[in-house]
C-alpha positions in Angstrom: -31.1 -36.6 26.0 -34.6 -38.1 25.6 -36.9 -35.9 23.6 -40.7 -36.5 23.8 -42.1 -36.8 20.3 -44.4 -34.0 19.2 -47.2 -34.5 16.7 -48.6 -31.2 15.7 -51.8 -30.7 13.7 -51.9 -27.5 11.6 -55.5 -27.1 10.6 -54.8 -24.2 8.3 -58.0 -22.5 7.2 -60.3 -25.4 7.9 -63.0 -26.4 10.4 -65.4 -23.8 11.9 -65.9 -23.8 15.7 -68.7 -26.4 15.7 -66.7 -28.7 13.4 -63.7 -28.1 15.7 -65.7 -29.4 18.8 -66.7 -32.5 16.9 -63.2 -33.2 15.6 -61.5 -32.8 19.0 -64.1 -35.0 20.7 -63.7 -37.7 18.0 -60.0 -37.6 18.1 -60.0 -37.9 21.9 -62.4 -40.8 21.9 -60.5 -42.6 19.1 -57.3 -42.4 21.1 -59.0 -43.5 24.3 -60.7 -46.5 22.6 -57.3 -47.5 21.3 -55.8 -47.3 24.8 -53.2 -44.8 23.5 -50.6 -43.9 26.1 -50.9 -40.1 26.3 -47.5 -39.8 27.8 -45.7 -41.4 24.8 -46.4 -38.5 22.4 -47.3 -34.8 22.9 -50.2 -33.8 20.7 -50.6 -30.2 19.8 -53.5 -28.7 17.8 -53.3 -25.5 15.8 -56.8 -24.3 14.9 -57.7 -21.1 13.1 -57.8 -18.1 15.4 -61.6 -18.1 15.6 -61.5 -21.6 17.1 -58.9 -21.1 19.8 -61.3 -20.2 22.6 -63.6 -23.0 21.7 -60.9 -25.6 21.7 -59.3 -24.3 24.8 -62.5 -24.6 26.8 -63.1 -28.1 25.5 -59.5 -29.2 26.4 -59.9 -27.7 29.9 -63.4 -28.9 30.6 -63.0 -32.4 29.4 -59.4 -32.8 30.5 -58.3 -33.6 26.9 -54.6 -34.5 26.8 -53.8 -32.1 24.0 -52.0 -28.8 24.0 -53.1 -25.7 22.1 -51.2 -23.7 19.5 -51.8 -20.8 17.2 -51.0 -20.6 13.5 -49.3 -17.2 13.6 -48.8 -14.1 15.6 -48.0 -10.4 15.2 -44.6 -9.0 15.7 -46.3 -6.4 17.9 -48.0 -6.9 21.2 -50.7 -4.2 20.8 -51.5 -1.1 18.7 -53.1 0.0 15.5 -52.5 -3.2 13.5 -55.9 -4.2 12.1 -56.3 -7.9 11.5 -53.2 -8.9 13.6 -53.3 -11.1 16.6 -51.0 -10.4 19.6 -48.9 -13.0 21.4 -50.4 -11.4 24.6 -53.8 -12.6 23.6 -52.6 -16.1 22.7 -50.9 -16.4 26.1 -54.1 -15.5 27.8 -55.9 -18.3 25.8 -53.4 -20.8 27.2 -51.7 -21.4 23.9 -48.4 -23.2 24.4 -47.1 -23.1 20.9 -47.3 -20.7 17.9 -46.2 -21.5 14.3 -43.8 -18.9 12.8 -42.3 -18.8 9.3 -44.6 -21.3 7.7 -43.9 -21.5 4.0 -47.4 -20.3 3.2 -46.8 -17.1 5.3 -43.4 -16.6 3.7 -44.8 -17.1 0.2 -48.4 -15.6 0.2 -47.6 -12.8 2.8 -44.0 -12.2 1.8 -42.6 -12.8 5.3 -38.9 -12.4 5.2 -36.3 -14.1 7.5 -36.1 -10.8 9.5 -39.9 -10.8 10.1 -39.8 -14.4 11.1 -37.0 -13.6 13.6 -39.2 -10.7 15.0 -42.1 -13.2 15.5 -39.8 -15.6 17.3 -39.0 -12.8 19.8 -42.7 -11.9 20.1 -43.5 -15.5 20.9 -40.8 -15.8 23.5 -41.6 -12.6 25.4 -45.2 -13.8 25.6 -44.3 -17.2 27.1 -45.1 -19.0 23.8 -42.9 -21.7 22.3 -42.3 -20.8 18.6 -42.5 -23.6 16.1 -39.9 -22.2 13.6 -40.6 -23.4 10.1 -37.8 -23.6 7.5 -37.6 -25.3 4.2 -36.6 -24.9 0.5 -38.3 -24.9 -2.8 -37.3 -27.4 -5.5 -35.5 -24.6 -7.4 -33.6 -23.6 -4.2 -32.7 -27.3 -3.5 -31.4 -27.8 -7.0 -29.4 -24.5 -6.9 -28.0 -24.5 -3.3 -28.2 -28.1 -2.2 -30.5 -29.8 0.4 -29.5 -27.9 3.6 -28.3 -24.4 2.7 -31.7 -22.6 2.7 -33.0 -24.2 5.8 -29.8 -23.6 7.7 -29.7 -19.9 6.7 -33.3 -19.4 7.6 -32.8 -20.9 11.1 -29.6 -19.0 11.7 -31.5 -15.7 11.3 -34.6 -16.9 13.3 -32.4 -17.8 16.3 -30.5 -14.6 16.4 -30.7 -13.1 19.9 -32.6 -16.1 21.3 -31.4 -17.0 24.8 -29.7 -20.3 25.3 -32.3 -21.6 27.7 -35.3 -20.7 25.5 -37.7 -23.4 24.5 -38.1 -23.6 20.7 -39.2 -26.2 18.2 -37.9 -26.4 14.7 -40.0 -27.8 11.8 -38.4 -28.7 8.5 -40.9 -28.5 5.8 -39.5 -28.9 2.2 -41.8 -26.6 0.2 -41.7 -29.0 -2.7 -43.3 -31.7 -0.5 -46.2 -29.6 0.9 -49.6 -30.5 -0.6 -47.9 -31.9 -3.7 -48.0 -35.6 -2.9 -44.3 -35.7 -3.1 -42.5 -36.7 0.1 -38.9 -36.3 1.2 -37.3 -39.7 1.9 -36.5 -40.4 5.6 -32.8 -40.1 4.7 -33.4 -36.7 3.1 -35.3 -35.5 6.1 -32.6 -36.8 8.4 -29.9 -35.0 6.5 -31.6 -31.6 6.9 -32.8 -32.2 10.5 -29.3 -33.1 11.5 -27.9 -29.9 10.0 -30.6 -27.9 11.8 -29.7 -29.5 15.1 -26.2 -28.3 14.4 -27.4 -24.8 13.9 -29.3 -24.9 17.3 -26.1 -26.2 19.0 -24.0 -23.5 17.3 -26.4 -20.6 18.2 -27.7 -21.7 21.6 -25.2 -24.3 22.9 -24.8 -28.1 22.9 -27.4 -28.6 25.6 -30.1 -26.8 23.6 -29.0 -28.7 20.5 -29.6 -32.0 22.4 -33.0 -31.1 23.8 -34.6 -29.1 21.0 -37.2 -31.1 19.1 -37.1 -31.0 15.3 -40.1 -32.0 13.3 -40.6 -33.0 9.7 -43.6 -31.6 7.7 -44.6 -32.4 4.2 -47.4 -34.8 3.1 -47.1 -36.8 6.4 -49.5 -39.7 6.6 -50.1 -42.7 8.8 -48.4 -44.8 6.2 -45.1 -43.0 6.2 -44.8 -41.4 9.7 -43.0 -44.3 11.3 -40.2 -44.3 8.7 -39.4 -40.7 9.6 -39.6 -41.3 13.3 -36.9 -43.9 13.0 -34.4 -41.2 12.1 -32.4 -40.0 15.1 -32.9 -36.3 14.5 -36.6 -36.4 13.6 -38.6 -35.8 16.8 -42.1 -35.6 15.4 -44.2 -34.1 12.6 -46.0 -31.0 11.6 -49.1 -32.4 9.9 -51.3 -30.5 7.5 -54.2 -32.0 5.6 -54.1 -35.3 7.5 -54.5 -33.5 10.8 -58.2 -32.6 10.2 -59.2 -36.3 9.6 -59.7 -37.7 13.1 -59.0 -41.4 12.3 -56.0 -40.6 10.1 -54.5 -38.1 12.6 -55.1 -40.6 15.5 -53.2 -43.2 13.5 -50.3 -40.8 13.0 -50.3 -40.1 16.7 -50.2 -43.8 17.4 -47.4 -44.4 14.9 -45.5 -46.6 17.4 -48.2 -49.3 17.5 -50.0 -48.6 14.2 -47.0 -49.1 12.0 -44.2 -49.8 14.4 -40.8 -48.3 14.8 
């Protein structure tokens, strides 16, 4: 089954709303100037919450061929939860995707596998596609091997998810995020193949075949093509490089910029 590659830019806590406008416009123009085929790769932007409305209006008004995502959501749809953002609100802002279980949320905010599973359900009931992040620390990798932690995290996250649900999985080895270290394409493939097996086990073979699995961890224009050559890597969840327009455009254009 053909899977459209997905290049997702997680801006984290960067770019205010004015910088967001300038960035989206420059990225769009850069890709147009390069005659990029917008149908070859799906591009998703994940701005901070304060930028979502701004970016959504720009995408709609200028017919920019990007889709919108949020960096997190609450397990609750409404109520007395100060500082939380509901999936209901994200759906109203035309978000298609939402990141759940990012390693920074798991670490800094002590999100457990059970909380991540609740957020997956919150995303699905609000018509959002969860981008389910899994990955191991260096200590966990040395203790349990390369796949055990990610497989266990995904098994919990997919509990109770319908077979026909649209989900994305992102493998982000914690030891390769912001460290300059990068998993080899072969290491990424080993884990992504195991994760595809989990999707097939939990949701069925058809879901296993169609679900996109991304790699995230110090992705750059110089290494993206090597990951995309692997059969179970369907795209990338990009951090720091996603807020540099020229670099992110080169990652999006990996097929021509570097070749596959």
